[in-house]
TORZAMI-428693 format. One record per residue: x, y, z of N, C-alpha, C, O in turn; residue number from 1. Coordinates in nm, 4 decimals. Example, Ala and Ser with C-alpha at 12.3 -4.5 7.8 and 13.67 -1.06 7.14 Angstrom:
# TORZAMI-428693
R       n.c1       n.c2       n.c3      ca.c1      ca.c2      ca.c3       c.c1       c.c2       c.c3       o.c1       o.c2       o.c3   resi
R     1.3190    -0.5690     0.7800     1.2300    -0.4500     0.7800     1.3200    -0.3300     0.7800     1.4236    -0.3319     0.8465      1
R     1.2850    -0.2250     0.7080     1.3670    -0.1060     0.7140     1.2900     0.0030     0.7870     1.3409     0.1138     0.8039      2
# end
This chain:
# TORZAMI-428693
R       n.c1       n.c2       n.c3      ca.c1      ca.c2      ca.c3       c.c1       c.c2       c.c3       o.c1       o.c2       o.c3   resi
R     8.3147    15.5156     5.8401     8.2471    15.4228     5.7513     8.2270    15.2913     5.8251     8.3183    15.2429     5.8919      1
R     8.1061    15.2324     5.8132     8.0737    15.1080     5.8816     8.0538    14.9963     5.7812     8.0512    15.0194     5.6603      2
R     8.0398    14.8752     5.8325     8.0147    14.7603     5.7456     7.8850    14.7770     5.6687     7.8713    14.7233     5.5588      3
R     7.7895    14.8506     5.7243     7.6640    14.8745     5.6535     7.6864    14.9632     5.5310     7.6090    14.9566     5.4356      4
R     7.7915    15.0462     5.5322     7.8209    15.1339     5.4198     7.8975    15.0622     5.3089     7.8926    15.1035     5.1930      5
R     7.9678    14.9554     5.3440     8.0512    14.8823     5.2480     7.9793    14.7532     5.2132     7.9865    14.6560     5.2885      6
R     7.9108    14.7511     5.1016     7.8372    14.6320     5.0624     7.8688    14.5972     4.9179     7.7909    14.6288     4.8280      7
R     7.9830    14.5319     4.8946     8.0161    14.4965     4.7581     7.9205    14.3908     4.7012     7.9106    14.3749     4.5795      8
R     7.8515    14.3198     4.7882     7.7569    14.2163     4.7485     7.6297    14.2347     4.8288     7.6270    14.3061     4.9290      9
R     7.5244    14.1688     4.7830     7.4048    14.1577     4.8653     7.4436    14.0792     4.9900     7.5421    14.0054     4.9903     10
R     7.3661    14.0957     5.0941     7.3901    14.0124     5.2116     7.2573    13.9722     5.2714     7.1541    14.0350     5.2475     11
R     7.2622    13.8668     5.3493     7.1402    13.8154     5.4083     7.1672    13.7578     5.5458     7.2818    13.7362     5.5853     12
R     7.0594    13.7338     5.6172     7.0666    13.6777     5.7513     7.0168    13.5333     5.7465     6.9131    13.5034     5.6872     13
R     7.0929    13.4454     5.8100     7.0596    13.3032     5.8194     7.0811    13.2623     5.9637     7.1724    13.3123     6.0295     14
R     6.9978    13.1717     6.0140     7.0196    13.1240     6.1507     6.9959    12.9736     6.1578     6.8880    12.9246     6.1243     15
R     7.0989    12.9013     6.2020     7.0827    12.7598     6.2343     7.0068    12.7540     6.3663     7.0464    12.8170     6.4644     16
R     6.8984    12.6785     6.3681     6.8107    12.6717     6.4844     6.8499    12.5555     6.5758     6.9346    12.4741     6.5392     17
R     6.7888    12.5471     6.6946     6.8303    12.4423     6.7899     6.8318    12.3014     6.7321     6.9225    12.2241     6.7628     18
R     6.7338    12.2659     6.6493     6.7327    12.1295     6.5965     6.8497    12.1029     6.5021     6.8901    11.9877     6.4865     19
R     6.9048    12.2059     6.4392     7.0244    12.1872     6.3568     7.1419    12.1443     6.4440     7.2249    12.0635     6.4023     20
R     7.1484    12.1995     6.5661     7.2539    12.1585     6.6599     7.2300    12.0170     6.7094     7.3225    11.9359     6.7141     21
R     7.1061    11.9871     6.7464     7.0756    11.8546     6.7997     7.0932    11.7453     6.6954     7.1273    11.6319     6.7289     22
R     7.0700    11.7793     6.5684     7.0880    11.6829     6.4590     7.2325    11.6801     6.4077     7.2685    11.5921     6.3295     23
R     7.3151    11.7757     6.4512     7.4550    11.7794     6.4083     7.4740    11.8216     6.2639     7.5635    11.7708     6.1964     24
R     7.3908    11.9145     6.2144     7.3995    11.9539     6.0734     7.4356    12.1007     6.0531     7.4216    12.1516     5.9419     25
R     7.4811    12.1697     6.1563     7.5181    12.3110     6.1414     7.6301    12.3259     6.0389     7.6248    12.4151     5.9541     26
R     7.7300    12.2409     6.0455     7.8395    12.2450     5.9487     7.7927    12.2169     5.8068     7.8424    12.2771     5.7116     27
R     7.6973    12.1255     5.7923     7.6416    12.0957     5.6601     7.5715    12.2183     5.6011     7.5836    12.2467     5.4819     28
R     7.4987    12.2899     5.6857     7.4312    12.4115     5.6396     7.5349    12.5114     5.5883     7.5200    12.5671     5.4795     29
R     7.6396    12.5334     5.6669     7.7425    12.6296     5.6275     7.8158    12.5847     5.5012     7.8474    12.6670     5.4152     30
R     7.8425    12.4564     5.4899     7.9100    12.4049     5.3709     7.8276    12.4305     5.2457     7.8820    12.4688     5.1422     31
R     7.6983    12.4098     5.2545     7.6131    12.4344     5.1371     7.6147    12.5822     5.0985     7.6154    12.6151     4.9799     32
R     7.6154    12.6706     5.1967     7.6195    12.8138     5.1658     7.7540    12.8520     5.1045     7.7584    12.9299     5.0093     33
R     7.8636    12.7981     5.1578     7.9958    12.8255     5.1003     8.0074    12.7673     4.9595     8.0608    12.8321     4.8695     34
R     7.9574    12.6452     4.9403     7.9647    12.5821     4.8086     7.8850    12.6600     4.7034     7.9120    12.6490     4.5838     35
R     7.7877    12.7379     4.7484     7.7094    12.8212     4.6563     7.7803    12.9529     4.6257     7.7269    13.0366     4.5529     36
R     7.9017    12.9721     4.6815     7.9789    13.0925     4.6532     7.9526    13.2075     4.7480     7.9959    13.3198     4.7221     37
R     7.8824    13.1818     4.8576     7.8557    13.2884     4.9544     7.9702    13.2994     5.0547     8.0412    13.2021     5.0801     38
R     7.9873    13.4181     5.1109     8.0938    13.4455     5.2075     8.0308    13.4749     5.3434     7.9417    13.5591     5.3546     39
R     8.0778    13.4046     5.4464     8.0274    13.4312     5.5801     8.0947    13.5558     5.6346     8.2175    13.5644     5.6382     40
R     8.0132    13.6538     5.6776     8.0667    13.7782     5.7321     8.0597    13.7827     5.8841     8.1351    13.8568     5.9471     41
R     7.9707    13.7049     5.9435     7.9578    13.7057     6.0889     7.8840    13.5809     6.1331     7.7981    13.5295     6.0616     42
R     7.9182    13.5329     6.2513     7.8431    13.4240     6.3134     7.8833    13.4145     6.4595     7.9914    13.4577     6.4996     43
R     7.7948    13.3578     6.5364     7.8247    13.3283     6.6760     7.7236    13.2261     6.7234     7.6126    13.2184     6.6706     44
R     7.7610    13.1490     6.8213     7.6710    13.0505     6.8804     7.6214    13.1075     7.0120     7.6996    13.1564     7.0935     45
R     7.4898    13.1006     7.0317     7.4299    13.1562     7.1525     7.2993    13.0850     7.1815     7.2395    13.0242     7.0926     46
R     7.2557    13.0926     7.3046     7.1198    13.0533     7.3400     7.0464    13.1850     7.3623     7.0733    13.2553     7.4597     47
R     6.9533    13.2192     7.2722     6.8916    13.3514     7.2802     6.7976    13.3651     7.3998     6.7333    13.2691     7.4423     48
R     6.7917    13.4854     7.4518     6.6955    13.5171     7.5573     6.5566    13.5253     7.4947     6.5442    13.5385     7.3729     49
R     6.4531    13.5175     7.5765     6.3172    13.5342     7.5255     6.3000    13.6722     7.4634     6.2325    13.6876     7.3616     50
R     6.3615    13.7719     7.5254     6.3517    13.9089     7.4738     6.4087    13.9185     7.3316     6.3477    13.9796     7.2440     51
R     6.5250    13.8584     7.3097     6.5872    13.8618     7.1770     6.5034    13.7830     7.0761     6.4858    13.8268     6.9624     52
R     6.4523    13.6678     7.1170     6.3687    13.5875     7.0270     6.2404    13.6619     6.9912     6.1979    13.6596     6.8757     53
R     6.1783    13.7279     7.0894     6.0591    13.8087     7.0606     6.0938    13.9199     6.9617     6.0187    13.9435     6.8670     54
R     6.2049    13.9877     6.9819     6.2447    14.0956     6.8913     6.2635    14.0429     6.7488     6.2248    14.1080     6.6517     55
R     6.3232    13.9249     6.7380     6.3462    13.8660     6.6061     6.2138    13.8417     6.5322     6.2038    13.8673     6.4123     56
R     6.1133    13.7926     6.6037     5.9865    13.7566     6.5399     5.8796    13.8643     6.5464     5.7696    13.8430     6.4954     57
R     5.9074    13.9797     6.6074     5.8058    14.0841     6.6230     5.7424    14.1288     6.4919     5.6218    14.1533     6.4880     58
R     5.8195    14.1398     6.3854     5.7658    14.1880     6.2576     5.7205    14.0752     6.1651     5.6930    14.0982     6.0473     59
R     5.7129    13.9549     6.2180     5.6781    13.8405     6.1325     5.5291    13.8318     6.1020     5.4881    13.7563     6.0139     60
R     5.4479    13.9085     6.1741     5.3045    13.9063     6.1491     5.2369    13.7776     6.1921     5.1335    13.7402     6.1367     61
R     5.2935    13.7101     6.2895     5.2387    13.5827     6.3358     5.1274    13.6054     6.4373     5.1331    13.7014     6.5141     62
R     5.0257    13.5182     6.4392     4.9276    13.5242     6.5475     4.9993    13.5036     6.6809     5.1033    13.4381     6.6859     63
R     4.9445    13.5589     6.7881     5.0131    13.5584     6.9175     5.0512    13.4178     6.9651     5.1613    13.3980     7.0163     64
R     4.9610    13.3198     6.9487     4.9931    13.1848     6.9959     5.1092    13.1248     6.9169     5.1953    13.0587     6.9750     65
R     5.1131    13.1467     6.7854     5.2241    13.0969     6.7037     5.3527    13.1724     6.7361     5.4606    13.1132     6.7405     66
R     5.3408    13.3028     6.7585     5.4568    13.3839     6.7974     5.5202    13.3248     6.9236     5.6421    13.3091     6.9302     67
R     5.4390    13.2928     7.0220     5.4909    13.2347     7.1472     5.5544    13.0987     7.1231     5.6546    13.0653     7.1863     68
R     5.4977    13.0197     7.0326     5.5537    12.8879     7.0016     5.6919    12.8997     6.9370     5.7832    12.8250     6.9723     69
R     5.7077    12.9924     6.8433     5.8384    13.0049     6.7777     5.9426    13.0632     6.8730     6.0607    13.0304     6.8629     70
R     5.9002    13.1488     6.9647     5.9932    13.2008     7.0656     6.0383    13.0866     7.1569     6.1567    13.0750     7.1883     71
R     5.9442    13.0031     7.1989     5.9794    12.8882     7.2835     6.0776    12.7957     7.2107     6.1758    12.7499     7.2690     72
R     6.0499    12.7690     7.0832     6.1365    12.6842     7.0012     6.2760    12.7451     6.9880     6.3757    12.6753     7.0066     73
R     6.2840    12.8737     6.9564     6.4134    12.9389     6.9343     6.4976    12.9437     7.0615     6.6204    12.9390     7.0542     74
R     6.4338    12.9530     7.1769     6.5073    12.9621     7.3041     6.5304    12.8252     7.3678     6.5800    12.8174     7.4802     75
R     6.4954    12.7183     7.2983     6.5072    12.5838     7.3550     6.6488    12.5271     7.3486     6.6736    12.4184     7.4008     76
R     6.7405    12.5974     7.2865     6.8779    12.5487     7.2741     6.9623    12.6472     7.1971     6.9208    12.7605     7.1729     77
R     7.0816    12.6035     7.1583     7.1720    12.6947     7.0871     7.1220    12.7251     6.9462     7.0559    12.6435     6.8820     78
R     7.1560    12.8452     6.9008     7.1323    12.8876     6.7632     7.2626    12.9491     6.7126     7.3490    12.9880     6.7912     79
R     7.2750    12.9571     6.5822     7.3895    13.0280     6.5248     7.3391    13.1290     6.4227     7.3165    13.0950     6.3066     80
R     7.3213    13.2549     6.4672     7.2879    13.3588     6.3709     7.4106    13.3880     6.2844     7.5234    13.3901     6.3337     81
R     7.3873    13.4106     6.1543     7.4976    13.4312     6.0601     7.4600    13.5371     5.9576     7.3426    13.5568     5.9264     82
R     7.5617    13.6045     5.9062     7.5444    13.6966     5.7940     7.6247    13.6386     5.6778     7.7434    13.6089     5.6913     83
R     7.5578    13.6233     5.5637     7.6211    13.5704     5.4434     7.6082    13.6727     5.3319     7.5049    13.7384     5.3195     84
R     7.7122    13.6867     5.2508     7.7133    13.7847     5.1421     7.7479    13.7174     5.0106     7.8176    13.6159     5.0069     85
R     7.6984    13.7753     4.9038     7.7263    13.7270     4.7693     7.6199    13.7798     4.6745     7.5196    13.8371     4.7172     86
R     7.6427    13.7601     4.5468     7.5441    13.8049     4.4495     7.4136    13.7302     4.4701     7.4118    13.6077     4.4823     87
R     7.3041    13.8055     4.4739     7.1706    13.7472     4.4921     7.1650    13.6546     4.6136     7.1059    13.5467     4.6087     88
R     7.2273    13.6988     4.7218     7.2395    13.6113     4.8391     7.1052    13.5684     4.8970     7.0907    13.4533     4.9382     89
R     7.0075    13.6572     4.9010     6.8786    13.6201     4.9590     6.8127    13.5105     4.8763     6.7672    13.4104     4.9316     90
R     6.8072    13.5279     4.7464     6.7465    13.4275     4.6593     6.8242    13.2966     4.6623     6.7653    13.1885     4.6626     91
R     6.9572    13.3070     4.6646     7.0410    13.1876     4.6683     7.0142    13.1076     4.7952     6.9941    12.9863     4.7901     92
R     7.0140    13.1765     4.9090     6.9917    13.1076     5.0366     6.8516    13.0485     5.0413     6.8344    12.9339     5.0829     93
R     6.7526    13.1242     4.9999     6.6143    13.0736     5.0041     6.5994    12.9479     4.9185     6.5279    12.8554     4.9570     94
R     6.6657    12.9435     4.8032     6.6598    12.8246     4.7178     6.7291    12.7064     4.7860     6.6818    12.5931     4.7766     95
R     6.8395    12.7319     4.8535     6.9109    12.6242     4.9231     6.8322    12.5717     5.0430     6.8342    12.4519     5.0713     96
R     6.7628    12.6617     5.1135     6.6884    12.6246     5.2334     6.5673    12.5379     5.1975     6.5422    12.4370     5.2633     97
R     6.4935    12.5757     5.0953     6.3754    12.4991     5.0558     6.2579    12.5899     5.0299     6.2566    12.7061     5.0706     98
R     6.1596    12.5356     4.9619     6.0484    12.6164     4.9135     5.9394    12.6418     5.0161     5.8414    12.7093     4.9846     99
R     5.9526    12.5910     5.1363     5.8504    12.6088     5.2388     5.9158    12.6125     5.3768     6.0265    12.5624     5.3960    100
R     5.8449    12.6729     5.4724     5.8934    12.6674     5.6111     5.8720    12.5274     5.6674     5.9347    12.4899     5.7664    101
R     5.7840    12.4505     5.6051     5.7523    12.3141     5.6480     5.8484    12.2168     5.5798     5.8415    12.1994     5.4582    102
R     5.9378    12.1533     5.6557     6.0366    12.0655     5.5929     5.9747    11.9472     5.5181     6.0365    11.8945     5.4256    103
R     5.8532    11.9043     5.5567     5.7899    11.7918     5.4871     5.7423    11.8321     5.3477     5.7075    11.7456     5.2674    104
R     5.7404    11.9614     5.3182     5.6998    12.0104     5.1863     5.8187    12.0534     5.1013     5.8006    12.0992     4.9885    105
R     5.9398    12.0391     5.1538     6.0598    12.0825     5.0813     6.1199    11.9679     5.0009     6.1165    11.8519     5.0419    106
R     6.1738    12.0030     4.8877     6.2318    11.9041     4.7970     6.3595    11.8441     4.8532     6.4344    11.9111     4.9242    107
R     6.3845    11.7159     4.8210     6.5156    11.6584     4.8516     6.6227    11.7427     4.7824     6.6018    11.7937     4.6723    108
R     6.7362    11.7563     4.8479     6.8436    11.8404     4.7945     6.8454    11.9783     4.8556     6.9444    12.0503     4.8428    109
R     6.7357    12.0173     4.9232     6.7353    12.1432     4.9972     6.7727    12.1136     5.1424     6.7641    11.9993     5.1872    110
R     6.8135    12.2156     5.2144     6.8545    12.1960     5.3539     6.7389    12.1408     5.4363     6.7554    12.0413     5.5069    111
R     6.6230    12.2036     5.4282     6.5078    12.1537     5.5048     6.4605    12.0188     5.4527     6.4201    11.9331     5.5313    112
R     6.4648    11.9988     5.3220     6.4233    11.8710     5.2649     6.5123    11.7562     5.3083     6.4647    11.6447     5.3297    113
R     6.6408    11.7830     5.3214     6.7354    11.6775     5.3594     6.7482    11.6587     5.5099     6.7677    11.5464     5.5564    114
R     6.7376    11.7670     5.5869     6.7668    11.7581     5.7300     6.6490    11.7926     5.8211     6.6574    11.7749     5.9426    115
R     6.5388    11.8418     5.7630     6.4271    11.8888     5.8441     6.3440    11.7799     5.9075     6.2655    11.8074     5.9983    116
R     6.3590    11.6588     5.8626     6.2852    11.5488     5.9232     6.1392    11.5472     5.8847     6.0979    11.6066     5.7852    117
R     6.0630    11.4783     5.9653     5.9216    11.4547     5.9340     5.8266    11.5394     6.0169     5.7062    11.5139     6.0186    118
R     5.8793    11.6397     6.0854     5.7974    11.7214     6.1739     5.7514    11.8487     6.1030     5.8185    11.9518     6.1082    119
R     5.6380    11.8399     6.0380     5.5841    11.9533     5.9644     5.4682    12.0177     6.0367     5.4555    12.0074     6.1587    120
R     5.3841    12.0840     5.9603     5.2725    12.1569     6.0200     5.1721    12.0640     6.0865     5.1125    12.1024     6.1871    121
R     5.1508    11.9428     6.0343     5.0570    11.8496     6.0981     5.1045    11.8166     6.2396     5.0253    11.8180     6.3338    122
R     5.2325    11.7875     6.2543     5.2906    11.7609     6.3861     5.2761    11.8833     6.4760     5.2331    11.8722     6.5908    123
R     5.3121    11.9996     6.4232     5.3071    12.1231     6.5022     5.1647    12.1541     6.5482     5.1432    12.1944     6.6625    124
R     5.0680    12.1351     6.4589     4.9288    12.1604     6.4959     4.8792    12.0614     6.6013     4.8096    12.0995     6.6954    125
R     4.9152    11.9359     6.5850     4.8701    11.8335     6.6801     4.9241    11.8569     6.8210     4.8532    11.8367     6.9196    126
R     5.0510    11.9001     6.8297     5.1154    11.9156     6.9604     5.1270    12.0607     7.0065     5.1861    12.0891     7.1106    127
R     5.0699    12.1524     6.9276     5.0682    12.2945     6.9644     5.2087    12.3495     6.9876     5.2361    12.4149     7.0883    128
R     5.2977    12.3210     6.8908     5.4367    12.3679     6.8957     5.4729    12.4294     6.7607     5.3988    12.4159     6.6634    129
R     5.5856    12.4957     6.7563     5.6368    12.5501     6.6301     5.6895    12.4361     6.5432     5.7273    12.3304     6.5938    130
R     5.6915    12.4587     6.4134     5.7492    12.3610     6.3206     5.9014    12.3643     6.3373     5.9635    12.4675     6.3118    131
R     5.9625    12.2528     6.3796     6.1093    12.2508     6.3882     6.1668    12.2353     6.2470     6.1602    12.1276     6.1876    132
R     6.2230    12.3440     6.1945     6.2619    12.3424     6.0529     6.4082    12.3765     6.0270     6.4421    12.4267     5.9198    133
R     6.4949    12.3498     6.1242     6.6402    12.3505     6.1069     6.7041    12.4875     6.0909     6.8033    12.5171     6.1575    134
R     6.6483    12.5732     6.0025     6.7184    12.6959     5.9662     6.6190    12.8074     5.9326     6.5113    12.7827     5.8783    135
R     6.6573    12.9285     5.9657     6.5820    13.0482     5.9268     6.6629    13.1213     5.8205     6.7857    13.1267     5.8272    136
R     6.5927    13.1775     5.7223     6.6578    13.2596     5.6193     6.5694    13.3802     5.5912     6.4494    13.3661     5.5677    137
R     6.6290    13.4981     5.5937     6.5545    13.6210     5.5630     6.4928    13.6088     5.4244     6.5524    13.5512     5.3334    138
R     6.3717    13.6641     5.4094     6.3013    13.6490     5.2822     6.3095    13.7704     5.1905     6.2695    13.7627     5.0743    139
R     6.3606    13.8819     5.2410     6.3753    14.0003     5.1553     6.4755    14.0952     5.2194     6.5047    14.0821     5.3383    140
R     6.5295    14.1915     5.1427     6.6386    14.2761     5.1923     6.6079    14.3515     5.3215     6.6935    14.3576     5.4098    141
R     6.4896    14.4084     5.3349     6.4578    14.4833     5.4568     6.4572    14.3919     5.5789     6.5036    14.4309     5.6860    142
R     6.4044    14.2698     5.5628     6.4055    14.1738     5.6736     6.5480    14.1325     5.7076     6.5826    14.1201     5.8251    143
R     6.6307    14.1113     5.6062     6.7706    14.0721     5.6306     6.8423    14.1802     5.7109     6.9100    14.1492     5.8089    144
R     6.8286    14.3056     5.6710     6.8968    14.4145     5.7416     6.8440    14.4290     5.8843     6.9215    14.4514     5.9772    145
R     6.7127    14.4164     5.9019     6.6527    14.4259     6.0347     6.7083    14.3156     6.1256     6.7453    14.3415     6.2401    146
R     6.7138    14.1928     6.0736     6.7607    14.0794     6.1533     6.9107    14.0893     6.1807     6.9557    14.0554     6.2901    147
R     6.9875    14.1348     6.0839     7.1312    14.1563     6.1062     7.1504    14.2564     6.2197     7.2335    14.2358     6.3081    148
R     7.0734    14.3646     6.2167     7.0847    14.4672     6.3211     7.0438    14.4155     6.4593     7.0975    14.4608     6.5604    149
R     6.9505    14.3223     6.4644     6.9084    14.2648     6.5932     7.0199    14.1798     6.6539     7.0445    14.1865     6.7744    150
R     7.0864    14.1011     6.5720     7.1804    14.0005     6.6221     7.3264    14.0443     6.6229     7.4077    13.9850     6.6939    151
R     7.3618    14.1481     6.5445     7.5027    14.1864     6.5308     7.5213    14.3377     6.5363     7.4323    14.4143     6.4993    152
R     7.6381    14.3786     6.5831     7.6831    14.5171     6.5743     7.7690    14.5303     6.4489     7.8182    14.4304     6.3965    153
R     7.7873    14.6532     6.4006     7.8686    14.6748     6.2803     8.0073    14.6123     6.2915     8.0578    14.5539     6.1956    154
R     8.0684    14.6249     6.4086     8.2049    14.5729     6.4223     8.2119    14.4203     6.4206     8.3210    14.3638     6.4128    155
R     8.0983    14.3538     6.4277     8.0953    14.2071     6.4203     8.1074    14.1559     6.2771     8.1363    14.0381     6.2557    156
R     8.0855    14.2438     6.1787     8.0790    14.2013     6.0394     8.2158    14.2108     5.9728     8.2745    14.3187     5.9649    157
R     8.2655    14.0984     5.9256     8.3951    14.0933     5.8581     8.3749    14.1183     5.7094     8.2921    14.0535     5.6453    158
R     8.4502    14.2118     5.6555     8.4435    14.2425     5.5130     8.5702    14.1874     5.4476     8.6815    14.2201     5.4889    159
R     8.5526    14.1045     5.3465     8.6674    14.0471     5.2765     8.6219    14.0047     5.1383     8.5027    14.0044     5.1077    160
R     8.7175    13.9692     5.0566     8.6832    13.9160     4.9255     8.7357    13.7743     4.9153     8.8368    13.7395     4.9763    161
R     8.6669    13.6939     4.8386     8.7089    13.5555     4.8194     8.8342    13.5542     4.7328     8.8424    13.6264     4.6334    162
R     8.9298    13.4735     4.7699     9.0507    13.4548     4.6899     9.0507    13.3121     4.6362     8.9798    13.2252     4.6869    163
R     9.1300    13.2901     4.5346     9.1292    13.1591     4.4703     9.1833    13.0483     4.5593     9.1403    12.9335     4.5480    164
R     9.2772    13.0813     4.6478     9.3392    12.9759     4.7274     9.4133    13.0368     4.8461     9.4249    13.1588     4.8582    165
R     9.4621    12.9512     4.9314     9.5450    12.9963     5.0420     9.6730    13.0606     4.9877     9.7234    13.1569     5.0454    166
R     9.7252    13.0078     4.8773     9.8450    13.0662     4.8171     9.8200    13.2111     4.7755     9.9075    13.2961     4.7922    167
R     9.7028    13.2396     4.7222     9.6704    13.3773     4.6828     9.6682    13.4679     4.8059     9.7130    13.5824     4.7991    168
R     9.6166    13.4179     4.9183     9.6137    13.4972     5.0404     9.7563    13.5242     5.0900     9.7881    13.6367     5.1283    169
R     9.8419    13.4216     5.0892     9.9804    13.4375     5.1339    10.0537    13.5351     5.0423    10.1280    13.6211     5.0897    170
R    10.0328    13.5219     4.9104    10.0958    13.6146     4.8159    10.0554    13.7580     4.8461    10.1391    13.8481     4.8416    171
R     9.9282    13.7801     4.8769     9.8803    13.9143     4.9082     9.9465    13.9671     5.0355     9.9856    14.0837     5.0410    172
R     9.9592    13.8830     5.1369    10.0238    13.9240     5.2620    10.1707    13.9612     5.2390    10.2183    14.0637     5.2878    173
R    10.2409    13.8768     5.1643    10.3832    13.8989     5.1383    10.4023    14.0248     5.0539    10.4907    14.1055     5.0828    174
R    10.3217    14.0421     4.9517    10.3310    14.1584     4.8644    10.3031    14.2865     4.9423    10.3692    14.3881     4.9206    175
R    10.2059    14.2821     5.0328    10.1750    14.3992     5.1151    10.2939    14.4414     5.2010    10.3016    14.5573     5.2420    176
R    10.3858    14.3506     5.2289    10.5057    14.3823     5.3089    10.6258    14.4165     5.2207    10.7363    14.4371     5.2708    177
R    10.6036    14.4223     5.0899    10.7085    14.4643     4.9986    10.7982    14.3525     4.9496    10.9027    14.3806     4.8909    178
R    10.7627    14.2294     4.9707    10.8431    14.1157     4.9267    10.7825    14.0533     4.8017    10.6631    14.0674     4.7752    179
R    10.8645    13.9859     4.7274    10.8173    13.9047     4.6150    10.8331    13.7598     4.6571    10.9344    13.7238     4.7172    180
R    10.7391    13.6798     4.6282    10.7438    13.5403     4.6704    10.7514    13.4524     4.5469    10.6784    13.4725     4.4498    181
R    10.8406    13.3550     4.5520    10.8528    13.2591     4.4437    10.7278    13.1719     4.4410    10.6785    13.1311     4.5462    182
R    10.6766    13.1434     4.3232    10.5597    13.0547     4.3157    10.5926    12.9200     4.3802    10.7010    12.8648     4.3610    183
R    10.4987    12.8699     4.4552    10.5158    12.7433     4.5262    10.4430    12.6327     4.4510    10.3343    12.6548     4.3976    184
R    10.5028    12.5133     4.4466    10.4303    12.4025     4.3837    10.3061    12.3685     4.4663    10.3041    12.3831     4.5886    185
R    10.2063    12.3243     4.3980    10.0827    12.2873     4.4658    10.1081    12.1682     4.5562    10.1822    12.0764     4.5214    186
R    10.0460    12.1713     4.6716    10.0575    12.0594     4.7652     9.9589    11.9482     4.7307     9.9586    11.8431     4.7947    187
R     9.8764    11.9709     4.6311     9.7710    11.8726     4.6017     9.7903    11.8112     4.4665     9.7111    11.7264     4.4254    188
# end
């Protein structure tokens, strides 16, 4: 049995792009996803090869010149591909990311709206570059699974359930070893 066979929740693919690293907002992106109740199952920091970036965008249906621009953008620095799980994870992530790939069209309070800056399609068209938009999020289940398979192997995916607190995790560990643990006063 593989991680692909065990799916207690929906899951989706998210990637912090190079500008998220340069702006120092990768942690903010992850915090927003965690605060929405999603669980991170996999992540790693890498500078993707052109081959990997092309594979990621091959099914995007982009015109060739735009395809080359997004590959150049994606390979311009570090990225953090991630797998997130939770109920309605794709819809949840898409709502958090923003209503457009263009950060200048995204509402305040969304990831792209808050951190995407002023570089939208007008900038990209003028300078013949991809829109630097901080984060990628799969738009539907088939795309999420395809992208997860491109960036991760089954053994990279951690399967776990959210617990109420660190105390709940410790209680589970102790109980699994046959011990009973006295309730501890809260440290907070």
